mmCIF file as Biopython writes it, N, C-alpha, C and O atoms, coordinates in Angstrom:
data_model
#
loop_
_atom_site.group_PDB
_atom_site.id
_atom_site.type_symbol
_atom_site.label_atom_id
_atom_site.label_alt_id
_atom_site.label_comp_id
_atom_site.label_asym_id
_atom_site.label_entity_id
_atom_site.label_seq_id
_atom_site.pdbx_PDB_ins_code
_atom_site.Cartn_x
_atom_site.Cartn_y
_atom_site.Cartn_z
_atom_site.occupancy
_atom_site.B_iso_or_equiv
_atom_site.auth_seq_id
_atom_site.auth_asym_id
_atom_site.pdbx_PDB_model_num
ATOM 1   N N  . LEU A ? 1  ? 88.690  -15.839 73.895 1.0 0.0 1  A 1 
ATOM 2   C CA . LEU A ? 1  ? 88.660  -15.513 72.473 1.0 0.0 1  A 1 
ATOM 3   C C  . LEU A ? 1  ? 89.767  -14.526 72.165 1.0 0.0 1  A 1 
ATOM 4   O O  . LEU A ? 1  ? 89.952  -13.538 72.875 1.0 0.0 1  A 1 
ATOM 5   N N  . ILE A ? 2  ? 90.487  -14.799 71.119 1.0 0.0 2  A 1 
ATOM 6   C CA . ILE A ? 2  ? 91.492  -13.860 70.603 1.0 0.0 2  A 1 
ATOM 7   C C  . ILE A ? 2  ? 91.068  -13.478 69.196 1.0 0.0 2  A 1 
ATOM 8   O O  . ILE A ? 2  ? 90.737  -14.337 68.379 1.0 0.0 2  A 1 
ATOM 9   N N  . ILE A ? 3  ? 91.081  -12.188 68.924 1.0 0.0 3  A 1 
ATOM 10  C CA . ILE A ? 3  ? 90.802  -11.676 67.581 1.0 0.0 3  A 1 
ATOM 11  C C  . ILE A ? 3  ? 92.048  -10.940 67.118 1.0 0.0 3  A 1 
ATOM 12  O O  . ILE A ? 3  ? 92.522  -10.025 67.791 1.0 0.0 3  A 1 
ATOM 13  N N  . ILE A ? 4  ? 92.573  -11.338 65.974 1.0 0.0 4  A 1 
ATOM 14  C CA . ILE A ? 4  ? 93.733  -10.669 65.390 1.0 0.0 4  A 1 
ATOM 15  C C  . ILE A ? 4  ? 93.277  -9.920  64.156 1.0 0.0 4  A 1 
ATOM 16  O O  . ILE A ? 4  ? 92.688  -10.500 63.244 1.0 0.0 4  A 1 
ATOM 17  N N  . ASP A ? 5  ? 93.555  -8.628  64.136 1.0 0.0 5  A 1 
ATOM 18  C CA . ASP A ? 5  ? 93.244  -7.782  62.985 1.0 0.0 5  A 1 
ATOM 19  C C  . ASP A ? 5  ? 94.481  -7.742  62.097 1.0 0.0 5  A 1 
ATOM 20  O O  . ASP A ? 5  ? 95.515  -7.197  62.483 1.0 0.0 5  A 1 
ATOM 21  N N  . HIS A ? 6  ? 94.368  -8.325  60.904 1.0 0.0 6  A 1 
ATOM 22  C CA . HIS A ? 6  ? 95.492  -8.413  59.975 1.0 0.0 6  A 1 
ATOM 23  C C  . HIS A ? 6  ? 95.548  -7.229  59.010 1.0 0.0 6  A 1 
ATOM 24  O O  . HIS A ? 6  ? 96.464  -7.132  58.193 1.0 0.0 6  A 1 
ATOM 25  N N  . GLY A ? 7  ? 94.573  -6.336  59.106 1.0 0.0 7  A 1 
ATOM 26  C CA . GLY A ? 7  ? 94.499  -5.231  58.160 1.0 0.0 7  A 1 
ATOM 27  C C  . GLY A ? 7  ? 93.830  -5.668  56.866 1.0 0.0 7  A 1 
ATOM 28  O O  . GLY A ? 7  ? 93.552  -6.852  56.677 1.0 0.0 7  A 1 
ATOM 29  N N  . HIS A ? 8  ? 93.577  -4.733  55.992 1.0 0.0 8  A 1 
ATOM 30  C CA . HIS A ? 8  ? 92.964  -5.006  54.676 1.0 0.0 8  A 1 
ATOM 31  C C  . HIS A ? 8  ? 91.628  -5.740  54.807 1.0 0.0 8  A 1 
ATOM 32  O O  . HIS A ? 8  ? 91.244  -6.495  53.914 1.0 0.0 8  A 1 
ATOM 33  N N  . GLY A ? 9  ? 90.914  -5.515  55.931 1.0 0.0 9  A 1 
ATOM 34  C CA . GLY A ? 9  ? 89.606  -6.123  56.129 1.0 0.0 9  A 1 
ATOM 35  C C  . GLY A ? 9  ? 89.612  -7.537  56.681 1.0 0.0 9  A 1 
ATOM 36  O O  . GLY A ? 9  ? 88.547  -8.135  56.839 1.0 0.0 9  A 1 
ATOM 37  N N  . PHE A ? 10 ? 90.791  -8.095  56.982 1.0 0.0 10 A 1 
ATOM 38  C CA . PHE A ? 10 ? 90.893  -9.471  57.471 1.0 0.0 10 A 1 
ATOM 39  C C  . PHE A ? 10 ? 91.076  -9.527  58.982 1.0 0.0 10 A 1 
ATOM 40  O O  . PHE A ? 10 ? 91.878  -8.791  59.556 1.0 0.0 10 A 1 
ATOM 41  N N  . LYS A ? 11 ? 90.303  -10.429 59.620 1.0 0.0 11 A 1 
ATOM 42  C CA . LYS A ? 11 ? 90.454  -10.718 61.044 1.0 0.0 11 A 1 
ATOM 43  C C  . LYS A ? 11 ? 90.366  -12.223 61.232 1.0 0.0 11 A 1 
ATOM 44  O O  . LYS A ? 11 ? 89.603  -12.898 60.540 1.0 0.0 11 A 1 
ATOM 45  N N  . THR A ? 12 ? 91.152  -12.751 62.175 1.0 0.0 12 A 1 
ATOM 46  C CA . THR A ? 12 ? 91.044  -14.163 62.530 1.0 0.0 12 A 1 
ATOM 47  C C  . THR A ? 12 ? 90.608  -14.262 63.982 1.0 0.0 12 A 1 
ATOM 48  O O  . THR A ? 12 ? 91.017  -13.465 64.827 1.0 0.0 12 A 1 
ATOM 49  N N  . TYR A ? 13 ? 89.764  -15.262 64.257 1.0 0.0 13 A 1 
ATOM 50  C CA . TYR A ? 13 ? 89.200  -15.491 65.581 1.0 0.0 13 A 1 
ATOM 51  C C  . TYR A ? 13 ? 89.647  -16.857 66.083 1.0 0.0 13 A 1 
ATOM 52  O O  . TYR A ? 13 ? 89.596  -17.840 65.344 1.0 0.0 13 A 1 
ATOM 53  N N  . TYR A ? 14 ? 90.084  -16.922 67.336 1.0 0.0 14 A 1 
ATOM 54  C CA . TYR A ? 14 ? 90.546  -18.162 67.951 1.0 0.0 14 A 1 
ATOM 55  C C  . TYR A ? 14 ? 89.804  -18.322 69.279 1.0 0.0 14 A 1 
ATOM 56  O O  . TYR A ? 14 ? 89.948  -17.488 70.173 1.0 0.0 14 A 1 
ATOM 57  N N  . GLY A ? 15 ? 89.016  -19.380 69.410 1.0 0.0 15 A 1 
ATOM 58  C CA . GLY A ? 15 ? 88.221  -19.562 70.610 1.0 0.0 15 A 1 
ATOM 59  C C  . GLY A ? 15 ? 88.454  -20.892 71.283 1.0 0.0 15 A 1 
ATOM 60  O O  . GLY A ? 15 ? 89.146  -21.756 70.745 1.0 0.0 15 A 1 
ATOM 61  N N  . HIS A ? 16 ? 87.877  -21.062 72.465 1.0 0.0 16 A 1 
ATOM 62  C CA . HIS A ? 16 ? 87.992  -22.243 73.322 1.0 0.0 16 A 1 
ATOM 63  C C  . HIS A ? 16 ? 89.421  -22.413 73.816 1.0 0.0 16 A 1 
ATOM 64  O O  . HIS A ? 16 ? 89.937  -23.530 73.874 1.0 0.0 16 A 1 
ATOM 65  N N  . THR A ? 17 ? 90.051  -21.317 74.166 1.0 0.0 17 A 1 
ATOM 66  C CA . THR A ? 17 ? 91.425  -21.364 74.661 1.0 0.0 17 A 1 
ATOM 67  C C  . THR A ? 17 ? 91.425  -21.586 76.170 1.0 0.0 17 A 1 
ATOM 68  O O  . THR A ? 17 ? 90.468  -21.234 76.860 1.0 0.0 17 A 1 
ATOM 69  N N  . SER A ? 18 ? 92.517  -22.179 76.678 1.0 0.0 18 A 1 
ATOM 70  C CA . SER A ? 18 ? 92.644  -22.397 78.122 1.0 0.0 18 A 1 
ATOM 71  C C  . SER A ? 18 ? 93.527  -21.339 78.768 1.0 0.0 18 A 1 
ATOM 72  O O  . SER A ? 18 ? 93.402  -21.069 79.962 1.0 0.0 18 A 1 
ATOM 73  N N  . LYS A ? 19 ? 94.419  -20.738 77.984 1.0 0.0 19 A 1 
ATOM 74  C CA . LYS A ? 19 ? 95.300  -19.699 78.512 1.0 0.0 19 A 1 
ATOM 75  C C  . LYS A ? 19 ? 95.715  -18.783 77.379 1.0 0.0 19 A 1 
ATOM 76  O O  . LYS A ? 19 ? 96.172  -19.245 76.333 1.0 0.0 19 A 1 
ATOM 77  N N  . LEU A ? 20 ? 95.556  -17.478 77.587 1.0 0.0 20 A 1 
ATOM 78  C CA . LEU A ? 20 ? 95.982  -16.494 76.597 1.0 0.0 20 A 1 
ATOM 79  C C  . LEU A ? 20 ? 97.456  -16.176 76.811 1.0 0.0 20 A 1 
ATOM 80  O O  . LEU A ? 20 ? 97.894  -15.973 77.944 1.0 0.0 20 A 1 
ATOM 81  N N  . MET A ? 21 ? 98.211  -16.131 75.733 1.0 0.0 21 A 1 
ATOM 82  C CA . MET A ? 21 ? 99.643  -15.845 75.802 1.0 0.0 21 A 1 
ATOM 83  C C  . MET A ? 21 ? 99.962  -14.436 75.316 1.0 0.0 21 A 1 
ATOM 84  O O  . MET A ? 21 ? 101.117 -14.012 75.359 1.0 0.0 21 A 1 
ATOM 85  N N  . VAL A ? 22 ? 98.953  -13.711 74.856 1.0 0.0 22 A 1 
ATOM 86  C CA . VAL A ? 22 ? 99.100  -12.329 74.411 1.0 0.0 22 A 1 
ATOM 87  C C  . VAL A ? 22 ? 97.989  -11.507 75.053 1.0 0.0 22 A 1 
ATOM 88  O O  . VAL A ? 22 ? 97.013  -12.049 75.571 1.0 0.0 22 A 1 
ATOM 89  N N  . LYS A ? 23 ? 98.158  -10.185 75.009 1.0 0.0 23 A 1 
ATOM 90  C CA . LYS A ? 23 ? 97.121  -9.312  75.552 1.0 0.0 23 A 1 
ATOM 91  C C  . LYS A ? 23 ? 96.709  -8.302  74.496 1.0 0.0 23 A 1 
ATOM 92  O O  . LYS A ? 23 ? 97.394  -8.130  73.488 1.0 0.0 23 A 1 
ATOM 93  N N  . ALA A ? 24 ? 95.598  -7.644  74.730 1.0 0.0 24 A 1 
ATOM 94  C CA . ALA A ? 24 ? 95.075  -6.656  73.784 1.0 0.0 24 A 1 
ATOM 95  C C  . ALA A ? 24 ? 96.149  -5.638  73.441 1.0 0.0 24 A 1 
ATOM 96  O O  . ALA A ? 24 ? 96.826  -5.105  74.321 1.0 0.0 24 A 1 
ATOM 97  N N  . GLY A ? 25 ? 96.293  -5.378  72.152 1.0 0.0 25 A 1 
ATOM 98  C CA . GLY A ? 25 ? 97.263  -4.393  71.673 1.0 0.0 25 A 1 
ATOM 99  C C  . GLY A ? 25 ? 98.615  -4.964  71.308 1.0 0.0 25 A 1 
ATOM 100 O O  . GLY A ? 25 ? 99.414  -4.278  70.670 1.0 0.0 25 A 1 
ATOM 101 N N  . ASP A ? 26 ? 98.903  -6.220  71.698 1.0 0.0 26 A 1 
ATOM 102 C CA . ASP A ? 26 ? 100.188 -6.840  71.338 1.0 0.0 26 A 1 
ATOM 103 C C  . ASP A ? 26 ? 100.268 -7.036  69.834 1.0 0.0 26 A 1 
ATOM 104 O O  . ASP A ? 26 ? 99.268  -7.332  69.180 1.0 0.0 26 A 1 
ATOM 105 N N  . ARG A ? 27 ? 101.474 -6.866  69.291 1.0 0.0 27 A 1 
ATOM 106 C CA . ARG A ? 27 ? 101.737 -7.222  67.905 1.0 0.0 27 A 1 
ATOM 107 C C  . ARG A ? 27 ? 102.204 -8.673  67.916 1.0 0.0 27 A 1 
ATOM 108 O O  . ARG A ? 27 ? 103.019 -9.056  68.756 1.0 0.0 27 A 1 
ATOM 109 N N  . VAL A ? 28 ? 101.700 -9.472  67.000 1.0 0.0 28 A 1 
ATOM 110 C CA . VAL A ? 28 ? 102.074 -10.881 66.940 1.0 0.0 28 A 1 
ATOM 111 C C  . VAL A ? 28 ? 102.725 -11.183 65.604 1.0 0.0 28 A 1 
ATOM 112 O O  . VAL A ? 28 ? 102.508 -10.484 64.614 1.0 0.0 28 A 1 
ATOM 113 N N  . LYS A ? 29 ? 103.523 -12.234 65.595 1.0 0.0 29 A 1 
ATOM 114 C CA . LYS A ? 29 ? 104.220 -12.663 64.381 1.0 0.0 29 A 1 
ATOM 115 C C  . LYS A ? 29 ? 103.754 -14.052 63.987 1.0 0.0 29 A 1 
ATOM 116 O O  . LYS A ? 29 ? 103.295 -14.827 64.826 1.0 0.0 29 A 1 
ATOM 117 N N  . ARG A ? 30 ? 103.874 -14.355 62.722 1.0 0.0 30 A 1 
ATOM 118 C CA . ARG A ? 30 ? 103.533 -15.689 62.221 1.0 0.0 30 A 1 
ATOM 119 C C  . ARG A ? 30 ? 104.306 -16.737 63.009 1.0 0.0 30 A 1 
ATOM 120 O O  . ARG A ? 30 ? 105.512 -16.608 63.219 1.0 0.0 30 A 1 
ATOM 121 N N  . GLY A ? 31 ? 103.601 -17.770 63.440 1.0 0.0 31 A 1 
ATOM 122 C CA . GLY A ? 31 ? 104.222 -18.858 64.182 1.0 0.0 31 A 1 
ATOM 123 C C  . GLY A ? 31 ? 104.274 -18.643 65.686 1.0 0.0 31 A 1 
ATOM 124 O O  . GLY A ? 31 ? 104.606 -19.569 66.427 1.0 0.0 31 A 1 
ATOM 125 N N  . GLN A ? 32 ? 103.954 -17.445 66.152 1.0 0.0 32 A 1 
ATOM 126 C CA . GLN A ? 32 ? 103.982 -17.147 67.576 1.0 0.0 32 A 1 
ATOM 127 C C  . GLN A ? 32 ? 102.812 -17.845 68.289 1.0 0.0 32 A 1 
ATOM 128 O O  . GLN A ? 32 ? 101.694 -17.872 67.775 1.0 0.0 32 A 1 
ATOM 129 N N  . VAL A ? 33 ? 103.077 -18.404 69.464 1.0 0.0 33 A 1 
ATOM 130 C CA . VAL A ? 33 ? 102.015 -19.004 70.266 1.0 0.0 33 A 1 
ATOM 131 C C  . VAL A ? 33 ? 101.210 -17.872 70.891 1.0 0.0 33 A 1 
ATOM 132 O O  . VAL A ? 33 ? 101.750 -17.054 71.635 1.0 0.0 33 A 1 
ATOM 133 N N  . ILE A ? 34 ? 99.908  -17.827 70.583 1.0 0.0 34 A 1 
ATOM 134 C CA . ILE A ? 34 ? 99.050  -16.759 71.106 1.0 0.0 34 A 1 
ATOM 135 C C  . ILE A ? 34 ? 98.140  -17.256 72.225 1.0 0.0 34 A 1 
ATOM 136 O O  . ILE A ? 34 ? 97.640  -16.457 73.016 1.0 0.0 34 A 1 
ATOM 137 N N  . ALA A ? 35 ? 97.920  -18.571 72.299 1.0 0.0 35 A 1 
ATOM 138 C CA . ALA A ? 35 ? 97.058  -19.150 73.330 1.0 0.0 35 A 1 
ATOM 139 C C  . ALA A ? 35 ? 97.286  -20.650 73.385 1.0 0.0 35 A 1 
ATOM 140 O O  . ALA A ? 35 ? 97.861  -21.249 72.477 1.0 0.0 35 A 1 
ATOM 141 N N  . LEU A ? 36 ? 96.817  -21.239 74.480 1.0 0.0 36 A 1 
ATOM 142 C CA . LEU A ? 36 ? 96.834  -22.688 74.603 1.0 0.0 36 A 1 
ATOM 143 C C  . LEU A ? 36 ? 95.432  -23.207 74.335 1.0 0.0 36 A 1 
ATOM 144 O O  . LEU A ? 36 ? 94.446  -22.608 74.767 1.0 0.0 36 A 1 
ATOM 145 N N  . MET A ? 37 ? 95.346  -24.309 73.630 1.0 0.0 37 A 1 
ATOM 146 C CA . MET A ? 37 ? 94.060  -24.892 73.273 1.0 0.0 37 A 1 
ATOM 147 C C  . MET A ? 37 ? 93.354  -25.371 74.533 1.0 0.0 37 A 1 
ATOM 148 O O  . MET A ? 37 ? 93.992  -25.830 75.480 1.0 0.0 37 A 1 
ATOM 149 N N  . GLY A ? 38 ? 92.036  -25.259 74.533 1.0 0.0 38 A 1 
ATOM 150 C CA . GLY A ? 38 ? 91.292  -25.672 75.711 1.0 0.0 38 A 1 
ATOM 151 C C  . GLY A ? 38 ? 89.897  -26.126 75.375 1.0 0.0 38 A 1 
ATOM 152 O O  . GLY A ? 38 ? 89.610  -26.557 74.258 1.0 0.0 38 A 1 
ATOM 153 N N  . THR A ? 39 ? 89.045  -26.023 76.354 1.0 0.0 39 A 1 
ATOM 154 C CA . THR A ? 39 ? 87.650  -26.404 76.196 1.0 0.0 39 A 1 
ATOM 155 C C  . THR A ? 39 ? 86.813  -25.430 77.005 1.0 0.0 39 A 1 
ATOM 156 O O  . THR A ? 39 ? 87.206  -25.038 78.104 1.0 0.0 39 A 1 
ATOM 157 N N  . SER A ? 40 ? 85.691  -25.047 76.486 1.0 0.0 40 A 1 
ATOM 158 C CA . SER A ? 40 ? 84.818  -24.124 77.199 1.0 0.0 40 A 1 
ATOM 159 C C  . SER A ? 40 ? 83.387  -24.337 76.731 1.0 0.0 40 A 1 
ATOM 160 O O  . SER A ? 40 ? 83.142  -25.004 75.726 1.0 0.0 40 A 1 
ATOM 161 N N  . GLY A ? 41 ? 82.445  -23.764 77.472 1.0 0.0 41 A 1 
ATOM 162 C CA . GLY A ? 41 ? 81.049  -23.905 77.093 1.0 0.0 41 A 1 
ATOM 163 C C  . GLY A ? 41 ? 80.595  -25.341 77.195 1.0 0.0 41 A 1 
ATOM 164 O O  . GLY A ? 41 ? 80.890  -26.025 78.176 1.0 0.0 41 A 1 
ATOM 165 N N  . HIS A ? 42 ? 79.881  -25.800 76.189 1.0 0.0 42 A 1 
ATOM 166 C CA . HIS A ? 42 ? 79.342  -27.168 76.182 1.0 0.0 42 A 1 
ATOM 167 C C  . HIS A ? 42 ? 80.173  -28.107 75.318 1.0 0.0 42 A 1 
ATOM 168 O O  . HIS A ? 42 ? 79.660  -29.117 74.837 1.0 0.0 42 A 1 
ATOM 169 N N  . SER A ? 43 ? 81.444  -27.790 75.116 1.0 0.0 43 A 1 
ATOM 170 C CA . SER A ? 43 ? 82.280  -28.642 74.264 1.0 0.0 43 A 1 
ATOM 171 C C  . SER A ? 43 ? 82.563  -29.970 74.961 1.0 0.0 43 A 1 
ATOM 172 O O  . SER A ? 43 ? 82.479  -30.069 76.185 1.0 0.0 43 A 1 
ATOM 173 N N  . THR A ? 44 ? 82.897  -30.980 74.177 1.0 0.0 44 A 1 
ATOM 174 C CA . THR A ? 44 ? 83.138  -32.322 74.714 1.0 0.0 44 A 1 
ATOM 175 C C  . THR A ? 44 ? 84.616  -32.643 74.835 1.0 0.0 44 A 1 
ATOM 176 O O  . THR A ? 44 ? 84.975  -33.736 75.272 1.0 0.0 44 A 1 
ATOM 177 N N  . GLY A ? 45 ? 85.480  -31.712 74.457 1.0 0.0 45 A 1 
ATOM 178 C CA . GLY A ? 45 ? 86.911  -31.953 74.566 1.0 0.0 45 A 1 
ATOM 179 C C  . GLY A ? 45 ? 87.712  -30.778 74.057 1.0 0.0 45 A 1 
ATOM 180 O O  . GLY A ? 45 ? 87.163  -29.804 73.542 1.0 0.0 45 A 1 
ATOM 181 N N  . TYR A ? 46 ? 89.015  -30.883 74.209 1.0 0.0 46 A 1 
ATOM 182 C CA . TYR A ? 46 ? 89.923  -29.821 73.785 1.0 0.0 46 A 1 
ATOM 183 C C  . TYR A ? 46 ? 89.881  -29.660 72.272 1.0 0.0 46 A 1 
ATOM 184 O O  . TYR A ? 46 ? 89.914  -30.641 71.530 1.0 0.0 46 A 1 
ATOM 185 N N  . HIS A ? 47 ? 89.809  -28.430 71.833 1.0 0.0 47 A 1 
ATOM 186 C CA . HIS A ? 47 ? 89.816  -28.135 70.403 1.0 0.0 47 A 1 
ATOM 187 C C  . HIS A ? 47 ? 90.010  -26.633 70.222 1.0 0.0 47 A 1 
ATOM 188 O O  . HIS A ? 47 ? 90.015  -25.882 71.197 1.0 0.0 47 A 1 
ATOM 189 N N  . LEU A ? 48 ? 90.165  -26.205 68.997 1.0 0.0 48 A 1 
ATOM 190 C CA . LEU A ? 48 ? 90.303  -24.794 68.660 1.0 0.0 48 A 1 
ATOM 191 C C  . LEU A ? 48 ? 89.169  -24.389 67.735 1.0 0.0 48 A 1 
ATOM 192 O O  . LEU A ? 48 ? 88.879  -25.064 66.748 1.0 0.0 48 A 1 
ATOM 193 N N  . HIS A ? 49 ? 88.545  -23.293 68.066 1.0 0.0 49 A 1 
ATOM 194 C CA . HIS A ? 49 ? 87.538  -22.716 67.172 1.0 0.0 49 A 1 
ATOM 195 C C  . HIS A ? 49 ? 88.252  -21.625 66.391 1.0 0.0 49 A 1 
ATOM 196 O O  . HIS A ? 49 ? 88.797  -20.693 66.982 1.0 0.0 49 A 1 
ATOM 197 N N  . TYR A ? 50 ? 88.253  -21.736 65.065 1.0 0.0 50 A 1 
ATOM 198 C CA . TYR A ? 50 ? 89.018  -20.831 64.202 1.0 0.0 50 A 1 
ATOM 199 C C  . TYR A ? 50 ? 88.099  -20.280 63.128 1.0 0.0 50 A 1 
ATOM 200 O O  . TYR A ? 50 ? 87.405  -21.034 62.446 1.0 0.0 50 A 1 
ATOM 201 N N  . GLU A ? 51 ? 88.099  -18.973 62.984 1.0 0.0 51 A 1 
ATOM 202 C CA . GLU A ? 51 ? 87.307  -18.329 61.922 1.0 0.0 51 A 1 
ATOM 203 C C  . GLU A ? 51 ? 88.154  -17.265 61.237 1.0 0.0 51 A 1 
ATOM 204 O O  . GLU A ? 51 ? 89.020  -16.645 61.855 1.0 0.0 51 A 1 
ATOM 205 N N  . ILE A ? 52 ? 87.889  -17.068 59.955 1.0 0.0 52 A 1 
ATOM 206 C CA . ILE A ? 52 ? 88.465  -15.947 59.208 1.0 0.0 52 A 1 
ATOM 207 C C  . ILE A ? 52 ? 87.314  -15.077 58.746 1.0 0.0 52 A 1 
ATOM 208 O O  . ILE A ? 52 ? 86.336  -15.559 58.175 1.0 0.0 52 A 1 
ATOM 209 N N  . TRP A ? 53 ? 87.451  -13.784 59.004 1.0 0.0 53 A 1 
ATOM 210 C CA . TRP A ? 53 ? 86.457  -12.803 58.563 1.0 0.0 53 A 1 
ATOM 211 C C  . TRP A ? 53 ? 87.119  -11.837 57.587 1.0 0.0 53 A 1 
ATOM 212 O O  . TRP A ? 53 ? 88.252  -11.405 57.799 1.0 0.0 53 A 1 
ATOM 213 N N  . GLN A ? 54 ? 86.404  -11.505 56.520 1.0 0.0 54 A 1 
ATOM 214 C CA . GLN A ? 54 ? 86.878  -10.545 55.540 1.0 0.0 54 A 1 
ATOM 215 C C  . GLN A ? 54 ? 85.776  -9.524  55.331 1.0 0.0 54 A 1 
ATOM 216 O O  . GLN A ? 54 ? 84.667  -9.863  54.917 1.0 0.0 54 A 1 
ATOM 217 N N  . ASN A ? 55 ? 86.090  -8.276  55.621 1.0 0.0 55 A 1 
ATOM 218 C CA . ASN A ? 55 ? 85.137  -7.170  55.469 1.0 0.0 55 A 1 
ATOM 219 C C  . ASN A ? 55 ? 83.799  -7.468  56.155 1.0 0.0 55 A 1 
ATOM 220 O O  . ASN A ? 55 ? 82.732  -7.239  55.585 1.0 0.0 55 A 1 
ATOM 221 N N  . GLY A ? 56 ? 83.876  -7.986  57.399 1.0 0.0 56 A 1 
ATOM 222 C CA . GLY A ? 56 ? 82.687  -8.215  58.199 1.0 0.0 56 A 1 
ATOM 223 C C  . GLY A ? 56 ? 81.905  -9.468  57.896 1.0 0.0 56 A 1 
ATOM 224 O O  . GLY A ? 56 ? 80.806  -9.654  58.420 1.0 0.0 56 A 1 
ATOM 225 N N  . ARG A ? 57 ? 82.456  -10.344 57.051 1.0 0.0 57 A 1 
ATOM 226 C CA . ARG A ? 57 ? 81.767  -11.597 56.708 1.0 0.0 57 A 1 
ATOM 227 C C  . ARG A ? 57 ? 82.709  -12.771 56.917 1.0 0.0 57 A 1 
ATOM 228 O O  . ARG A ? 57 ? 83.895  -12.701 56.597 1.0 0.0 57 A 1 
ATOM 229 N N  . VAL A ? 58 ? 82.158  -13.852 57.461 1.0 0.0 58 A 1 
ATOM 230 C CA . VAL A ? 58 ? 82.961  -15.051 57.661 1.0 0.0 58 A 1 
ATOM 231 C C  . VAL A ? 58 ? 83.248  -15.693 56.302 1.0 0.0 58 A 1 
ATOM 232 O O  . VAL A ? 58 ? 82.380  -15.727 55.429 1.0 0.0 58 A 1 
ATOM 233 N N  . VAL A ? 59 ? 84.473  -16.204 56.129 1.0 0.0 59 A 1 
ATOM 234 C CA . VAL A ? 59 ? 84.863  -16.852 54.874 1.0 0.0 59 A 1 
ATOM 235 C C  . VAL A ? 59 ? 85.418  -18.239 55.183 1.0 0.0 59 A 1 
ATOM 236 O O  . VAL A ? 59 ? 85.817  -18.516 56.314 1.0 0.0 59 A 1 
ATOM 237 N N  . ASN A ? 60 ? 85.441  -19.098 54.189 1.0 0.0 60 A 1 
ATOM 238 C CA . ASN A ? 60 ? 85.961  -20.450 54.326 1.0 0.0 60 A 1 
ATOM 239 C C  . ASN A ? 60 ? 87.473  -20.397 54.566 1.0 0.0 60 A 1 
ATOM 240 O O  . ASN A ? 60 ? 88.206  -19.906 53.708 1.0 0.0 60 A 1 
ATOM 241 N N  . PRO A ? 61 ? 87.961  -20.893 55.716 1.0 0.0 61 A 1 
ATOM 242 C CA . PRO A ? 61 ? 89.398  -20.816 56.001 1.0 0.0 61 A 1 
ATOM 243 C C  . PRO A ? 61 ? 90.255  -21.695 55.096 1.0 0.0 61 A 1 
ATOM 244 O O  . PRO A ? 61 ? 91.465  -21.485 55.004 1.0 0.0 61 A 1 
ATOM 245 N N  . MET A ? 62 ? 89.651  -22.676 54.429 1.0 0.0 62 A 1 
ATOM 246 C CA . MET A ? 62 ? 90.440  -23.550 53.562 1.0 0.0 62 A 1 
ATOM 247 C C  . MET A ? 62 ? 91.079  -22.788 52.401 1.0 0.0 62 A 1 
ATOM 248 O O  . MET A ? 62 ? 92.060  -23.253 51.820 1.0 0.0 62 A 1 
ATOM 249 N N  . ARG A ? 63 ? 90.529  -21.622 52.061 1.0 0.0 63 A 1 
ATOM 250 C CA . ARG A ? 63 ? 91.143  -20.784 51.019 1.0 0.0 63 A 1 
ATOM 251 C C  . ARG A ? 63 ? 92.526  -20.295 51.439 1.0 0.0 63 A 1 
ATOM 252 O O  . ARG A ? 63 ? 93.330  -19.906 50.592 1.0 0.0 63 A 1 
ATOM 253 N N  . PHE A ? 64 ? 92.808  -20.311 52.753 1.0 0.0 64 A 1 
ATOM 254 C CA . PHE A ? 64 ? 94.038  -19.718 53.270 1.0 0.0 64 A 1 
ATOM 255 C C  . PHE A ? 64 ? 94.983  -20.722 53.904 1.0 0.0 64 A 1 
ATOM 256 O O  . PHE A ? 64 ? 96.075  -20.359 54.342 1.0 0.0 64 A 1 
ATOM 257 N N  . VAL A ? 65 ? 94.569  -21.993 53.959 1.0 0.0 65 A 1 
ATOM 258 C CA . VAL A ? 65 ? 95.408  -23.023 54.569 1.0 0.0 65 A 1 
ATOM 259 C C  . VAL A ? 65 ? 96.402  -23.515 53.531 1.0 0.0 65 A 1 
ATOM 260 O O  . VAL A ? 65 ? 96.028  -23.937 52.438 1.0 0.0 65 A 1 
ATOM 261 N N  . LYS A ? 66 ? 97.659  -23.453 53.890 1.0 0.0 66 A 1 
ATOM 262 C CA . LYS A ? 66 ? 98.718  -23.894 52.990 1.0 0.0 66 A 1 
ATOM 263 C C  . LYS A ? 66 ? 99.059  -25.341 53.285 1.0 0.0 66 A 1 
ATOM 264 O O  . LYS A ? 66 ? 99.291  -25.702 54.439 1.0 0.0 66 A 1 
ATOM 265 N N  . ALA A ? 67 ? 99.092  -26.162 52.268 1.0 0.0 67 A 1 
ATOM 266 C CA . ALA A ? 67 ? 99.452  -27.567 52.444 1.0 0.0 67 A 1 
ATOM 267 C C  . ALA A ? 67 ? 100.922 -27.677 52.815 1.0 0.0 67 A 1 
ATOM 268 O O  . ALA A ? 67 ? 101.762 -26.933 52.310 1.0 0.0 67 A 1 
ATOM 269 N N  . GLN A ? 68 ? 101.216 -28.606 53.697 1.0 0.0 68 A 1 
ATOM 270 C CA . GLN A ? 68 ? 102.605 -28.824 54.101 1.0 0.0 68 A 1 
ATOM 271 C C  . GLN A ? 68 ? 103.340 -29.497 52.955 1.0 0.0 68 A 1 
ATOM 272 O O  . GLN A ? 68 ? 102.853 -30.457 52.356 1.0 0.0 68 A 1 
ATOM 273 N N  . GLU A ? 69 ? 104.522 -28.972 52.666 1.0 0.0 69 A 1 
ATOM 274 C CA . GLU A ? 69 ? 105.341 -29.557 51.589 1.0 0.0 69 A 1 
ATOM 275 C C  . GLU A ? 69 ? 106.282 -30.577 52.187 1.0 0.0 69 A 1 
ATOM 276 O O  . GLU A ? 69 ? 106.756 -30.418 53.312 1.0 0.0 69 A 1 
ATOM 277 N N  . ASP A ? 70 ? 106.551 -31.634 51.424 1.0 0.0 70 A 1 
ATOM 278 C CA . ASP A ? 70 ? 107.478 -32.684 51.910 1.0 0.0 70 A 1 
ATOM 279 C C  . ASP A ? 70 ? 108.905 -32.220 51.881 1.0 0.0 70 A 1 
ATOM 280 O O  . ASP A ? 70 ? 109.807 -32.971 52.252 1.0 0.0 70 A 1 
#
């Protein structure tokens, strides 16, 4: 599990990774590879578990997903 604290009450969570590419305390930049996707627990295949938290509450990540422009 990787948790990134973005400040202003926002944190993102990334789970089911196979290899971490950053360590606690690292500063990361947009687009940087932070982990490799994997499988763990009782999952049936490779995938990414992604959550956005705002002020201690989980929020719908679709509010923050930007559509790709042609």
